[in-house]
Residue frames relative to the residue before (quaternion, step in Angstrom):
aa qw qx qy qz dx dy dz
M 1.0000 0.0000 0.0000 0.0000 0.00 0.00 0.00
T 0.3572 -0.7631 0.4955 0.2111 3.58 -0.67 1.02
D 0.6323 -0.5217 0.4124 0.3975 3.55 -1.29 0.44
T 0.6348 0.5506 -0.3401 0.4220 3.60 0.98 -0.84
L 0.6848 0.4779 -0.2886 0.4683 3.57 0.87 -0.94
L 0.6398 0.5161 -0.3311 0.4633 3.57 0.96 -0.83
S 0.6603 0.5038 -0.3125 0.4609 3.60 0.92 -0.90
A 0.6344 0.5286 -0.3337 0.4546 3.57 1.01 -0.78
R 0.6508 0.5102 -0.3236 0.4599 3.57 0.99 -0.78
V 0.6164 0.5268 -0.3462 0.4719 3.58 1.06 -0.72
A 0.6739 0.5121 -0.3035 0.4376 3.57 0.84 -1.02
G 0.7505 0.4008 -0.2221 0.4763 3.58 1.03 -0.72
S 0.5145 0.6689 -0.4178 0.3367 3.60 1.20 -0.06
S 0.5264 -0.6326 0.4707 0.3180 3.54 -1.19 0.52
A 0.5027 -0.6649 0.4635 0.3006 3.56 -0.98 0.89
T 0.7165 0.4298 -0.2521 0.4882 3.60 1.19 -0.48
A 0.4424 0.7093 -0.4568 0.3041 3.59 1.23 -0.07
V 0.1567 -0.7493 0.6341 0.1091 3.56 -1.13 0.72
R 0.0412 -0.7963 0.6031 -0.0220 3.53 -0.68 1.17
A 0.3412 -0.7654 0.5200 0.1653 3.55 -1.13 0.62
A 0.0869 0.7418 -0.6634 0.0454 3.51 -1.23 0.70
D 0.5168 -0.6233 0.4704 0.3509 3.56 -1.01 0.64
V 0.8003 0.0792 -0.0162 0.5941 3.58 0.98 -0.86
V 0.1114 -0.7478 0.6512 0.0653 3.55 -0.98 0.95
V 0.1700 -0.7562 0.6268 0.0804 3.55 -0.83 1.07
I 0.1655 -0.7877 0.5882 0.0782 3.58 -0.79 1.02
G 0.7738 0.2577 -0.2303 0.5308 3.55 -0.45 1.25
A 0.0937 -0.8092 0.5795 0.0225 3.59 -0.97 0.90
G 0.2881 0.6985 -0.5834 0.2977 3.52 0.81 1.07
Q 0.8097 -0.2406 0.1666 0.5086 3.58 -1.19 -0.43
A 0.6865 0.4857 -0.2950 0.4536 3.59 0.86 -0.93
G 0.6793 0.4982 -0.2983 0.4486 3.59 0.89 -0.92
L 0.6589 0.4916 -0.3137 0.4751 3.58 0.99 -0.77
S 0.6055 0.5391 -0.3579 0.4633 3.59 1.07 -0.66
A 0.6534 0.5029 -0.3171 0.4686 3.59 0.93 -0.88
A 0.6551 0.5145 -0.3183 0.4527 3.59 0.92 -0.89
Y 0.6210 0.5426 -0.3355 0.4554 3.58 1.00 -0.83
H 0.7270 0.4349 -0.2626 0.4619 3.59 0.77 -0.98
L 0.5799 0.5374 -0.3851 0.4761 3.62 1.11 -0.46
R 0.6565 0.5024 -0.3028 0.4743 3.57 0.90 -0.92
R 0.6694 0.5154 -0.2961 0.4456 3.56 0.92 -0.94
R 0.7046 0.4415 -0.2641 0.4887 3.59 1.09 -0.69
G 0.6669 -0.5603 0.2869 0.3988 3.60 1.23 0.25
F 0.4393 0.6682 -0.4863 0.3522 3.59 1.20 0.11
L 0.2660 -0.7702 0.5677 0.1176 3.54 -1.10 0.83
P 0.6201 -0.5467 0.3949 0.4008 3.60 -1.13 0.50
A 0.4769 -0.6754 0.4840 0.2866 3.57 -0.98 0.85
T 0.5387 -0.6338 0.4549 0.3181 3.56 -1.24 0.44
D 0.4857 -0.6488 0.4935 0.3156 3.54 -1.22 0.45
A 0.7624 -0.4081 0.2455 0.4381 3.57 -1.32 0.10
A 0.6917 0.4827 -0.2873 0.4539 3.58 1.06 -0.68
G 0.5748 -0.6159 0.3661 0.3952 3.57 1.28 -0.09
A 0.5298 0.6032 -0.4261 0.4170 3.59 1.25 -0.05
A 0.4522 -0.7161 0.4599 0.2671 3.56 -0.86 0.93
L 0.3865 -0.6719 0.5771 0.2570 3.53 -1.17 0.66
G 0.8244 -0.2081 0.0893 0.5188 3.56 0.34 1.24
A 0.7186 0.3962 -0.2539 0.5120 3.63 1.19 0.25
D 0.5444 -0.5870 0.4866 0.3496 3.56 -1.30 0.28
P 0.4075 -0.7435 0.4640 0.2565 3.64 -0.50 1.11
G 0.6873 0.4922 -0.2886 0.4495 3.57 1.13 -0.49
S 0.4220 0.7286 -0.4585 0.2842 3.56 1.25 0.01
A 0.4469 -0.6925 0.5027 0.2608 3.56 -1.10 0.75
A 0.5177 0.6455 -0.4236 0.3687 3.59 1.23 -0.23
G 0.5948 -0.5614 0.4332 0.3786 3.55 -1.26 0.42
T 0.2991 -0.7532 0.5621 0.1652 3.55 -1.25 0.46
Y 0.0572 -0.7963 0.6016 0.0280 3.54 -1.24 0.48
I 0.0805 -0.7598 0.6429 0.0541 3.52 -1.31 0.42
V 0.2369 -0.7500 0.6000 0.1461 3.58 -1.18 0.61
L 0.1392 -0.7818 0.6056 0.0515 3.57 -0.81 1.05
D 0.0100 -0.8240 0.5640 -0.0527 3.57 -0.61 1.13
A 0.4044 -0.7516 0.4784 0.2066 3.57 -0.83 1.02
E 0.5798 0.6143 -0.3780 0.3790 3.61 1.18 -0.37
Q 0.5733 -0.5931 0.4505 0.3414 3.54 -1.31 0.40
G 0.7998 0.0149 0.0149 0.5999 3.58 1.20 -0.48
P 0.7253 -0.4346 0.2943 0.4455 3.60 -1.26 -0.03
G 0.5858 0.6193 -0.4303 0.2969 3.53 -1.33 0.37
G 0.3114 -0.7651 0.5150 0.2291 3.59 1.18 -0.29
A 0.8234 -0.1871 0.1615 0.5108 3.57 -1.07 -0.77
W 0.5388 0.6340 -0.4069 0.3770 3.60 1.16 -0.43
R 0.5463 0.6237 -0.3971 0.3936 3.59 1.14 -0.49
H 0.7580 0.4136 -0.1893 0.4675 3.57 1.13 -0.69
R 0.4383 0.6993 -0.4737 0.3073 3.60 1.20 0.00
W 0.6002 -0.5977 0.4011 0.3488 3.53 -1.12 0.73
Q 0.6156 -0.6188 0.3605 0.3289 3.54 -1.06 0.85
S 0.6688 0.5121 -0.3129 0.4388 3.60 1.07 -0.62
L 0.5428 0.5797 -0.4191 0.4400 3.61 1.26 -0.02
R 0.0972 -0.8367 0.5390 -0.0028 3.54 -0.11 1.34
M 0.6503 -0.5185 0.3782 0.4065 3.54 -1.24 0.33
A 0.5982 0.5715 -0.3661 0.4261 3.60 1.14 -0.46
T 0.7828 0.3319 -0.1610 0.5012 3.59 1.10 -0.64
V 0.4652 0.6723 -0.4639 0.3410 3.60 1.22 -0.11
N 0.4828 -0.7212 0.4328 0.2439 3.55 -1.03 0.84
G 0.8239 -0.3291 0.1693 0.4293 3.57 0.14 1.31
I 0.0821 0.7887 -0.6004 0.1031 3.58 -0.32 1.25
N 0.2553 -0.7732 0.5633 0.1401 3.55 -0.68 1.10
D 0.6031 -0.5457 0.4348 0.3866 3.56 -1.23 0.47
L 0.4866 -0.5777 0.5547 0.3490 3.51 -1.28 0.42
P 0.5937 -0.5956 0.3783 0.3870 3.64 -1.03 0.60
G 0.8255 0.2928 -0.2135 0.4327 3.52 -1.06 0.85
I 0.7967 0.1370 -0.0647 0.5851 3.61 1.08 -0.61
A 0.3373 -0.7690 0.5103 0.1859 3.57 -0.54 1.16
K 0.5992 -0.5313 0.4530 0.3917 3.55 -1.27 0.42
P 0.4690 -0.6303 0.5209 0.3336 3.59 -1.14 0.53
D 0.7246 -0.3902 0.3096 0.4762 3.56 -1.28 0.01
V 0.3074 -0.7784 0.5312 0.1321 3.53 -0.94 0.98
D 0.2506 -0.6996 0.6482 0.1659 3.53 -1.08 0.86
P 0.4057 -0.7539 0.4507 0.2529 3.64 -0.37 1.15
A 0.6827 0.5019 -0.2880 0.4461 3.59 1.14 -0.58
E 0.5504 0.6315 -0.4044 0.3670 3.61 1.21 -0.24
P 0.5294 -0.6116 0.4716 0.3512 3.62 -1.01 0.73
S 0.5269 -0.6538 0.4402 0.3178 3.57 -0.92 0.90
S 0.6019 0.5754 -0.3650 0.4163 3.60 1.04 -0.69
A 0.6923 0.4690 -0.2841 0.4691 3.59 0.91 -0.88
F 0.6716 0.5107 -0.3093 0.4386 3.57 0.86 -0.96
L 0.7420 0.4321 -0.2493 0.4479 3.58 0.74 -1.02
A 0.5894 0.5357 -0.3815 0.4692 3.60 1.09 -0.51
R 0.6602 0.4971 -0.3051 0.4732 3.59 1.00 -0.80
Y 0.6508 0.5155 -0.3104 0.4630 3.60 0.94 -0.88
F 0.6737 0.4827 -0.3024 0.4708 3.59 0.86 -0.93
G 0.6579 0.5175 -0.3187 0.4448 3.60 0.95 -0.84
D 0.6452 0.5045 -0.3169 0.4783 3.59 0.96 -0.83
Y 0.6250 0.5476 -0.3211 0.4543 3.57 1.05 -0.84
E 0.6634 0.5075 -0.3035 0.4585 3.59 0.86 -0.95
R 0.6925 0.4819 -0.2850 0.4550 3.57 0.89 -0.93
E 0.6634 0.5169 -0.3223 0.4345 3.59 0.89 -0.89
L 0.7419 0.3813 -0.2177 0.5068 3.59 1.02 -0.77
A 0.3303 -0.7693 0.4816 0.2591 3.60 1.32 -0.09
L 0.1612 0.8156 -0.5352 0.1493 3.56 0.89 0.95
P 0.4105 -0.7296 0.4919 0.2394 3.62 -0.88 0.90
I 0.1370 0.8054 -0.5537 0.1610 3.57 0.18 1.31
L 0.1685 -0.7700 0.6108 0.0757 3.55 -0.78 1.08
R 0.1897 0.7701 -0.5907 0.1485 3.57 -0.83 1.00
P 0.6071 -0.2152 -0.7614 -0.0738 1.46 -2.18 1.19
V 0.0044 -0.7888 0.6124 -0.0521 3.56 -0.81 1.08
T 0.1633 -0.7860 0.5921 0.0706 3.56 -0.73 1.07
V 0.2566 -0.7518 0.5887 0.1497 3.58 -0.85 0.99
S 0.2313 -0.8074 0.5338 0.0987 3.56 -0.69 1.12
A 0.8126 -0.0606 0.0681 0.5756 3.61 1.05 -0.63
V 0.1398 -0.7203 0.6688 0.1200 3.51 -1.35 0.52
R 0.0012 0.8156 -0.5752 0.0623 3.57 -0.72 1.12
R 0.4988 -0.5942 0.5266 0.3477 3.53 -1.31 0.33
E 0.4307 -0.7155 0.4839 0.2616 3.57 -0.86 0.90
D 0.7843 -0.0335 0.0287 0.6188 3.60 1.18 -0.56
D 0.6812 -0.5052 0.3522 0.3958 3.58 -1.29 -0.17
D 0.4741 0.6733 -0.4417 0.3562 3.58 1.27 -0.01
P 0.3879 -0.7446 0.4859 0.2428 3.65 -0.56 1.08
N 0.7055 0.3885 -0.2587 0.5334 3.58 1.26 -0.27
G 0.4369 0.7142 -0.4408 0.3236 3.54 1.29 0.26
R 0.6484 -0.5392 0.3899 0.3698 3.53 -1.31 -0.29
L 0.3623 -0.7022 0.5746 0.2131 3.50 -1.35 0.38
A 0.3004 -0.7361 0.5799 0.1781 3.57 -1.04 0.82
V 0.1385 -0.7766 0.6128 0.0478 3.55 -0.70 1.14
E 0.1576 -0.8139 0.5571 0.0492 3.57 -0.29 1.30
S 0.0670 0.8236 -0.5528 0.1078 3.55 -0.68 1.10
S 0.6545 -0.4989 0.3937 0.4095 3.53 -1.33 0.12
A 0.6737 0.4324 -0.2845 0.5274 3.59 1.32 -0.14
G 0.6997 -0.4224 0.2645 0.5119 3.58 1.20 0.44
V 0.6015 -0.5665 0.4383 0.3539 3.55 -1.34 -0.17
W 0.1561 -0.7561 0.6300 0.0839 3.52 -1.04 0.92
S 0.2426 -0.7459 0.6055 0.1348 3.57 -0.93 0.96
A 0.0194 -0.8402 0.5378 -0.0661 3.57 -0.50 1.25
R 0.4370 -0.6500 0.5479 0.2939 3.53 -1.22 0.51
D 0.7888 0.0336 0.0033 0.6137 3.58 1.10 -0.75
V 0.1927 -0.7595 0.6116 0.1095 3.54 -1.23 0.59
I 0.1449 -0.7384 0.6519 0.0938 3.54 -1.02 0.89
N 0.1557 -0.8071 0.5656 0.0663 3.56 -0.47 1.19
A 0.0579 0.7992 -0.5897 0.1014 3.56 -0.68 1.17
T 0.2476 0.8332 -0.4594 0.1830 3.56 1.01 0.88
G 0.4098 -0.7582 0.4484 0.2369 3.59 1.24 0.03
T 0.5677 -0.6189 0.4509 0.3024 3.55 -1.22 -0.58
W 0.4841 0.7303 -0.4235 0.2301 3.60 1.13 -0.53
S 0.6924 0.4856 -0.2842 0.4516 3.61 1.01 -0.71
R 0.7318 0.3657 -0.2367 0.5242 3.62 1.26 -0.01
P 0.0425 -0.8139 0.5795 -0.0034 3.60 0.34 1.19
F 0.3363 -0.7403 0.5497 0.1915 3.56 -1.05 0.80
W 0.0896 -0.7827 0.6158 0.0072 3.56 -0.76 1.14
P 0.2982 -0.7380 0.5710 0.2008 3.63 -0.53 1.06
V 0.3269 -0.7257 0.5703 0.2031 3.56 -1.23 0.47
Y 0.0088 -0.7929 0.6085 -0.0316 3.55 -0.85 1.05
P 0.6204 -0.5485 0.3948 0.3980 3.61 -1.12 0.60
G 0.8307 0.2208 -0.1795 0.4786 3.55 -0.98 0.90
Q 0.3477 0.7887 -0.4652 0.2016 3.57 1.27 0.02
F 0.7437 0.4197 -0.2268 0.4683 3.57 0.96 -0.84
T 0.5705 0.5629 -0.3984 0.4461 3.57 1.28 0.19
F 0.4894 0.6917 -0.4241 0.3195 3.59 1.23 -0.33
L 0.3214 -0.7837 0.5095 0.1511 3.57 -0.79 1.06
G 0.6114 0.5436 -0.3518 0.4548 3.57 1.26 -0.22
R 0.6550 -0.5003 0.3962 0.4045 3.53 -1.28 -0.41
Q 0.0958 -0.7519 0.6481 0.0735 3.55 -1.13 0.76
L 0.0757 0.7911 -0.6034 0.0653 3.56 -0.92 0.90
H 0.3839 -0.6995 0.5617 0.2188 3.52 -1.31 0.42
T 0.7198 -0.3996 0.3431 0.4521 3.56 -1.32 0.23
K 0.6343 0.5670 -0.3185 0.4181 3.57 0.97 -0.90
D 0.7312 0.4368 -0.2254 0.4731 3.59 1.16 -0.65
Y 0.5062 0.6913 -0.4057 0.3183 3.58 1.26 -0.30
V 0.1570 -0.7892 0.5896 0.0697 3.56 -1.01 0.91
A 0.7673 -0.2501 0.2208 0.5476 3.59 0.58 -1.14
A 0.6154 -0.5799 0.3975 0.3563 3.57 -1.20 0.59
S 0.5898 0.6337 -0.3662 0.3412 3.58 1.03 -0.75
E 0.6243 0.5660 -0.3514 0.4079 3.61 1.08 -0.57
F 0.7042 0.4592 -0.2659 0.4717 3.61 1.24 -0.26
A 0.3300 0.7698 -0.4959 0.2292 3.60 1.26 0.08
G 0.8201 0.2351 -0.1953 0.4837 3.55 -0.95 0.96
Q 0.6640 0.4591 -0.3028 0.5066 3.60 1.27 0.01
H 0.3768 -0.6840 0.5561 0.2843 3.57 -1.20 0.46
L 0.1674 -0.8255 0.5387 0.0182 3.51 -0.71 1.19
V 0.2158 -0.7333 0.6337 0.1188 3.54 -1.02 0.92
V 0.1126 -0.7765 0.6180 0.0484 3.59 -0.83 1.02
V 0.1213 -0.7944 0.5946 0.0260 3.57 -0.80 1.09
G 0.6173 0.5432 -0.4086 0.3962 3.60 -0.81 0.99
G 0.2863 -0.7981 0.5159 0.1221 3.54 -1.11 0.70
G 0.5641 0.6288 -0.3746 0.3824 3.57 1.20 0.36
I 0.7833 -0.3400 0.2445 0.4594 3.53 -1.36 -0.19
S 0.6489 0.5254 -0.3346 0.4369 3.59 0.87 -0.88
A 0.6445 0.5440 -0.3299 0.4241 3.59 0.90 -0.91
V 0.7223 0.4328 -0.2715 0.4662 3.60 0.79 -0.94
Q 0.5987 0.5350 -0.3683 0.4688 3.60 1.12 -0.52
F 0.6313 0.5184 -0.3289 0.4738 3.60 1.01 -0.78
L 0.6574 0.5147 -0.3145 0.4517 3.57 0.87 -0.93
D 0.6194 0.5522 -0.3403 0.4424 3.56 0.99 -0.82
E 0.7845 0.3606 -0.2144 0.4567 3.59 0.60 -1.05
I 0.6627 0.5031 -0.3299 0.4460 3.61 0.98 -0.69
S 0.6362 0.5492 -0.3321 0.4282 3.59 1.05 -0.73
K 0.5817 0.5763 -0.3745 0.4350 3.59 1.25 -0.17
V 0.7700 0.3394 -0.1790 0.5099 3.59 1.21 -0.46
T 0.8066 0.0381 -0.0132 0.5897 3.60 1.19 -0.31
T 0.6122 -0.5590 0.4049 0.3857 3.59 -1.29 -0.01
T 0.1033 -0.7994 0.5917 0.0104 3.55 -1.11 0.78
T 0.0990 -0.7394 0.6570 0.1088 3.53 -1.37 0.34
W 0.2487 -0.7981 0.5410 0.0922 3.54 -0.89 1.03
F 0.0485 -0.7890 0.6124 -0.0061 3.56 -0.95 1.00
T 0.0693 0.7689 -0.6349 0.0288 3.57 -1.07 0.81
R 0.5611 -0.5968 0.4490 0.3569 3.57 -1.20 0.45
R 0.7938 0.1392 -0.0619 0.5888 3.56 1.08 -0.75
E 0.5606 -0.5711 0.4730 0.3686 3.54 -1.22 0.47
P 0.4010 -0.7241 0.4940 0.2661 3.64 -0.64 0.99
V 0.3709 -0.6764 0.5861 0.2478 3.53 -1.27 0.50
W 0.1643 -0.8015 0.5718 0.0609 3.55 -0.72 1.13
R 0.1997 -0.7572 0.6121 0.1103 3.56 -1.13 0.79
D 0.4030 -0.7099 0.5261 0.2384 3.55 -1.09 0.73
D 0.7884 0.1673 -0.0797 0.5865 3.59 1.15 -0.59
E 0.6563 -0.4743 0.4057 0.4240 3.51 -1.32 0.33
F 0.4387 -0.6785 0.5026 0.3076 3.58 -0.93 0.82
D 0.5063 -0.6681 0.4522 0.3046 3.53 -1.07 0.73
H 0.7389 -0.4283 0.2869 0.4339 3.52 -1.33 0.24
R 0.6636 0.5220 -0.3160 0.4327 3.57 0.91 -0.87
A 0.6479 0.5163 -0.3203 0.4594 3.58 0.99 -0.84
G 0.6500 0.5081 -0.3147 0.4693 3.56 1.00 -0.82
H 0.6350 0.5260 -0.3237 0.4641 3.58 1.00 -0.85
D 0.6620 0.5104 -0.3082 0.4541 3.58 0.94 -0.87
A 0.6380 0.5253 -0.3285 0.4573 3.58 1.02 -0.78
V 0.6563 0.4962 -0.3093 0.4769 3.58 0.94 -0.88
A 0.6265 0.5491 -0.3327 0.4420 3.59 1.03 -0.80
L 0.6385 0.5219 -0.3276 0.4612 3.59 1.03 -0.73
V 0.6502 0.4905 -0.3166 0.4862 3.58 1.00 -0.77
E 0.6292 0.5345 -0.3319 0.4564 3.60 1.00 -0.80
E 0.6377 0.5307 -0.3273 0.4523 3.56 0.98 -0.82
R 0.6276 0.5359 -0.3356 0.4542 3.59 1.01 -0.76
V 0.7165 0.4376 -0.2800 0.4655 3.59 0.77 -0.93
R 0.5851 0.5540 -0.3794 0.4547 3.62 1.12 -0.48
R 0.7073 0.4431 -0.2486 0.4915 3.57 1.14 -0.68
G 0.5330 -0.6577 0.3942 0.3576 3.57 1.27 0.07
L 0.4785 0.6426 -0.4536 0.3903 3.58 1.19 0.55
P 0.5911 -0.5543 0.4217 0.4068 3.62 -1.11 0.49
P 0.4813 -0.6888 0.4498 0.3025 3.61 -0.88 0.85
Q 0.3113 -0.6894 0.6137 0.2264 3.53 -1.28 0.48
S 0.5299 -0.5838 0.4813 0.3831 3.56 -1.23 0.29
V 0.5803 -0.5853 0.4346 0.3631 3.56 -1.15 0.62
V 0.6538 0.5336 -0.3274 0.4249 3.60 0.98 -0.81
S 0.5824 0.5715 -0.3840 0.4321 3.60 1.15 -0.46
I 0.6826 0.4408 -0.2679 0.5176 3.57 1.27 -0.42
T 0.7293 0.4438 -0.2514 0.4560 3.59 0.87 -0.92
G 0.4367 -0.6958 0.4669 0.3275 3.60 1.10 -0.58
L 0.5689 -0.6045 0.4609 0.3140 3.55 -1.40 0.00
L 0.3709 -0.7396 0.5271 0.1941 3.55 -1.02 0.87
W 0.3955 -0.6828 0.5599 0.2528 3.57 -0.95 0.90
T 0.0345 -0.7694 0.6378 -0.0051 3.55 -0.76 1.10
P 0.6751 -0.4881 0.3356 0.4397 3.63 -1.15 0.32
P 0.6604 0.4868 -0.3422 0.4580 3.67 0.85 -0.75
L 0.6799 0.4804 -0.3063 0.4617 3.60 0.97 -0.77
R 0.5997 0.5277 -0.3667 0.4770 3.60 1.09 -0.54
A 0.6361 0.5120 -0.3253 0.4769 3.57 1.05 -0.75
A 0.6348 0.5207 -0.3270 0.4680 3.58 1.03 -0.76
A 0.6364 0.5179 -0.3241 0.4709 3.56 1.02 -0.80
A 0.6426 0.5240 -0.3242 0.4553 3.59 1.00 -0.78
R 0.6580 0.4867 -0.3053 0.4868 3.60 1.16 -0.57
G 0.5273 -0.6391 0.4018 0.3898 3.58 1.29 -0.22
A 0.4542 0.7261 -0.4242 0.2941 3.57 1.29 0.06
L 0.7349 0.3992 -0.2330 0.4962 3.61 1.17 -0.48
E 0.3310 0.7015 -0.5442 0.3196 3.56 1.02 0.81
R 0.2225 -0.8276 0.5078 0.0874 3.52 -0.29 1.28
H 0.1500 -0.7662 0.6203 0.0759 3.56 -1.11 0.84
P 0.5211 -0.6036 0.4802 0.3656 3.61 -1.10 0.55
M 0.6767 -0.5317 0.3191 0.3969 3.56 -1.13 0.63
F 0.5002 -0.6296 0.5108 0.3041 3.52 -1.11 0.75
T 0.4846 -0.6937 0.4621 0.2655 3.58 -1.18 0.53
A 0.8035 0.0011 0.0216 0.5950 3.59 1.15 -0.48
I 0.3311 -0.6931 0.6019 0.2181 3.51 -1.35 0.41
E 0.1281 -0.7899 0.5983 0.0418 3.55 -0.91 0.97
P 0.7361 -0.4479 0.2450 0.4444 3.63 -1.13 0.34
D 0.8126 0.2647 -0.1247 0.5041 3.60 0.95 -0.80
G 0.8227 -0.0285 0.0134 0.5676 3.60 1.20 0.23
V 0.5507 -0.6054 0.4627 0.3408 3.56 -1.19 -0.54
R 0.4041 -0.6822 0.5577 0.2455 3.53 -1.22 0.62
M 0.3731 -0.7649 0.4896 0.1898 3.56 -0.51 1.22
A 0.6654 -0.5165 0.3649 0.3967 3.57 -1.29 0.41
D 0.6986 0.4564 -0.2784 0.4755 3.62 1.10 -0.60
G 0.6317 -0.5648 0.3179 0.4254 3.58 1.29 0.14
S 0.5640 0.5941 -0.3953 0.4156 3.59 1.21 -0.25
F 0.4067 -0.7109 0.5255 0.2304 3.57 -1.30 0.36
L 0.1379 -0.7744 0.6139 0.0663 3.57 -1.01 0.88
R 0.3306 -0.7358 0.5554 0.2020 3.56 -0.67 1.08
A 0.0343 0.7989 -0.5983 0.0517 3.59 -1.01 0.81
D 0.3326 -0.7356 0.5598 0.1869 3.53 -1.16 0.70
V 0.7978 0.1257 -0.0167 0.5895 3.56 1.13 -0.75
I 0.1199 -0.7416 0.6522 0.1018 3.55 -1.17 0.69
L 0.1175 -0.7858 0.6064 0.0324 3.56 -0.68 1.15
W 0.1995 -0.7958 0.5668 0.0755 3.55 -0.51 1.24
A 0.0179 -0.7768 0.6284 -0.0374 3.59 -0.31 1.29
T 0.2593 0.8330 -0.4294 0.2334 3.52 0.91 1.08
G 0.6510 -0.5902 0.3066 0.3659 3.53 1.15 0.53
F 0.4207 -0.6840 0.5577 0.2101 3.47 -1.44 -0.09
R 0.2982 -0.7170 0.5947 0.2080 3.53 -1.32 0.27
A 0.6329 -0.5419 0.3826 0.3993 3.58 -1.16 0.50
A 0.3590 -0.7350 0.5428 0.1905 3.57 -0.92 1.00
L 0.2187 0.8137 -0.4940 0.2144 3.54 0.17 1.32
D 0.3059 0.7903 -0.4958 0.1901 3.61 1.19 0.24
H 0.6362 0.5477 -0.3342 0.4285 3.61 1.03 -0.68
L 0.6538 0.4930 -0.3206 0.4761 3.61 1.25 -0.27
A 0.3775 0.7693 -0.4559 0.2406 3.60 1.28 -0.06
P 0.6351 0.5410 -0.3655 0.4128 3.70 0.90 -0.69
L 0.6413 0.5321 -0.3259 0.4465 3.61 1.21 -0.37
H 0.2811 -0.7969 0.4923 0.2090 3.61 1.31 -0.23
L 0.1816 0.8359 -0.4915 0.1634 3.54 0.78 1.08
R 0.6037 0.6195 -0.3634 0.3460 3.60 1.09 -0.57
A 0.3839 -0.7115 0.5532 0.2010 3.52 -1.14 0.87
P 0.6974 -0.4617 0.3278 0.4393 3.62 -1.23 0.22
G 0.6471 0.5369 -0.3234 0.4340 3.60 1.13 -0.56
G 0.5967 -0.5989 0.3490 0.4043 3.58 1.27 -0.05
G 0.6877 0.4299 -0.2839 0.5116 3.58 1.24 -0.25
I 0.4879 -0.6096 0.5203 0.3458 3.54 -1.28 -0.43
V 0.3976 -0.7171 0.5184 0.2428 3.57 -0.72 1.06
M 0.1116 -0.8254 0.5534 0.0000 3.53 -0.66 1.19
D 0.1405 -0.7199 0.6700 0.1142 3.52 -1.31 0.55
G 0.7608 -0.1350 0.0404 0.6335 3.56 0.22 1.30
T 0.7746 -0.2441 0.2112 0.5440 3.58 -0.68 -1.08
Q 0.6095 0.5938 -0.3278 0.4105 3.56 1.28 -0.34
V 0.4371 -0.6528 0.5434 0.2959 3.57 -1.05 0.76
A 0.5022 -0.7127 0.3948 0.2897 3.56 -0.61 1.15
N 0.7844 0.3156 -0.1835 0.5015 3.60 0.90 -0.85
E 0.7450 0.2400 -0.2054 0.5876 3.59 1.26 0.28
P 0.1582 -0.8585 0.4821 0.0745 3.58 0.33 1.30
R 0.5835 0.5749 -0.3849 0.4253 3.61 1.22 -0.11
V 0.7057 0.4158 -0.2477 0.5174 3.59 1.29 -0.17
H 0.0925 -0.7657 0.6356 0.0340 3.55 -0.95 0.98
L 0.1888 -0.7558 0.6176 0.1079 3.56 -1.05 0.83
I 0.0406 0.7900 -0.6098 0.0491 3.57 -0.69 1.08
G 0.7180 0.3000 -0.3014 0.5510 3.53 -1.06 0.78
Y 0.5766 0.5626 -0.3478 0.4796 3.56 1.29 0.44
G 0.8466 0.0801 -0.0598 0.5228 3.56 -0.90 0.89
P 0.8592 -0.0216 0.0220 0.5107 3.60 -0.72 -1.04
S 0.7074 0.4326 -0.2772 0.4854 3.62 1.17 -0.33
S 0.3982 0.7484 -0.4572 0.2689 3.60 1.20 0.40
S 0.5774 0.5382 -0.3976 0.4678 3.61 1.21 -0.15
T 0.6420 -0.5418 0.3538 0.4112 3.59 -1.18 0.34
I 0.6597 0.4717 -0.3236 0.4874 3.61 0.97 -0.73
G 0.6354 0.5260 -0.3273 0.4609 3.59 1.05 -0.71
A 0.6320 0.5337 -0.3280 0.4563 3.57 1.05 -0.76
N 0.6305 0.5297 -0.3350 0.4578 3.59 0.99 -0.78
R 0.6840 0.4829 -0.2862 0.4658 3.56 0.87 -0.95
A 0.6550 0.5221 -0.3134 0.4474 3.56 1.00 -0.84
G 0.6126 0.5455 -0.3545 0.4488 3.59 1.04 -0.70
R 0.6583 0.4952 -0.3012 0.4804 3.57 0.96 -0.86
A 0.6734 0.5067 -0.3018 0.4457 3.58 0.89 -0.94
A 0.6423 0.5258 -0.3291 0.4503 3.59 0.96 -0.82
V 0.6754 0.4836 -0.3029 0.4671 3.58 0.87 -0.89
S 0.6211 0.5271 -0.3469 0.4649 3.61 0.99 -0.74
G 0.6614 0.5084 -0.3047 0.4597 3.57 0.98 -0.84
I 0.6489 0.5158 -0.3154 0.4621 3.57 1.02 -0.78
V 0.6404 0.5130 -0.3258 0.4696 3.58 0.95 -0.85
K 0.6517 0.5084 -0.3175 0.4648 3.57 0.97 -0.81
R 0.6867 0.4913 -0.2870 0.4525 3.59 0.94 -0.89
L 0.7444 0.4235 -0.2346 0.4600 3.57 0.85 -0.95
G 0.4583 -0.6954 0.4446 0.3298 3.57 1.19 -0.45
P 0.7217 -0.4935 0.2864 0.3919 3.56 -1.27 0.37
S 0.6116 0.5741 -0.3705 0.3989 3.62 1.09 -0.49
A 0.6066 0.5926 -0.3567 0.3919 3.60 1.21 -0.39
A 0.8125 0.0719 -0.0261 0.5779 3.59 1.08 -0.51
A 0.5516 -0.5966 0.4653 0.3512 3.52 -1.16 0.57
A 0.5758 -0.5959 0.4263 0.3628 3.55 -1.12 0.57
């Protein structure tokens, strides 16, 4: 089924239509495509449309059904929005999607273009039933039966599902810290989500806030065209070599422990630290990676430094990360007192019909692949053999 035909069916569907699928996957980034691959592999068939015609499957089949709802205009997930200067040579480790390896990579190609093309080819080759652009506004329980169905309310109507795999990622929820005087600043403030290219800042002094990979990549390229100052809450931990498998496993385990306790997840890189690469060593030699403790206030023409001095600034770039995009799950009341969601693997502990993938420990590309497989295995176990072909 082509993207064009699927989109046409969405555009023509009734806002009040209720359609059924055993599994609704929300999001078609790396995690969502992994889930779709494993559903297909386990024998699930594409769900039917509102008129009852199958999306590439026999409506009378006894196998389980699934559909993927994606808010993007096309394939690629959040990669569609990455800044153009983020090339495949500098992107931070992209694993293959399950079943189909990436094609040959041109290191100079923008990651947004390469990965949108790879994801699109993947969707077409596997004939995955992806409806887009479809925005999910809410997921609710249809009744009080803990084994009952969930209503997935979307811009393409309502889907009644036995299980939901949420793979909405974080890109749509940028995190903006709040500092005194922030709204008095007369210059420009932008987030990672808004960044396009270093050239737009030529001749301006730029403040970069954040201690992660994006922040240091911005400092590297922007410091080549103008002056910059770097601020973080904590001194970053730098590594000289790639961390070994055990160190990576331990970092993921720490994030898993947080989500098991119902605490908001941390990024894996906040635990593993930052890797010295040749471009970043060159940036450090230029003085671009001289870190300052966080400023105490923002003033109309700059920021007040921790030592009381004043730094003039034209732009503040907040490379302060993202939060999980889960507002549509609010009707399910999944959050624990600690502010996070108590997880049992990919499954929400107090709502076994919902799996979160690309969340917490599975936010890396390799983690997303594994989480997609684990979620589908859990669903097959929960629904029983009648839900999917062997």
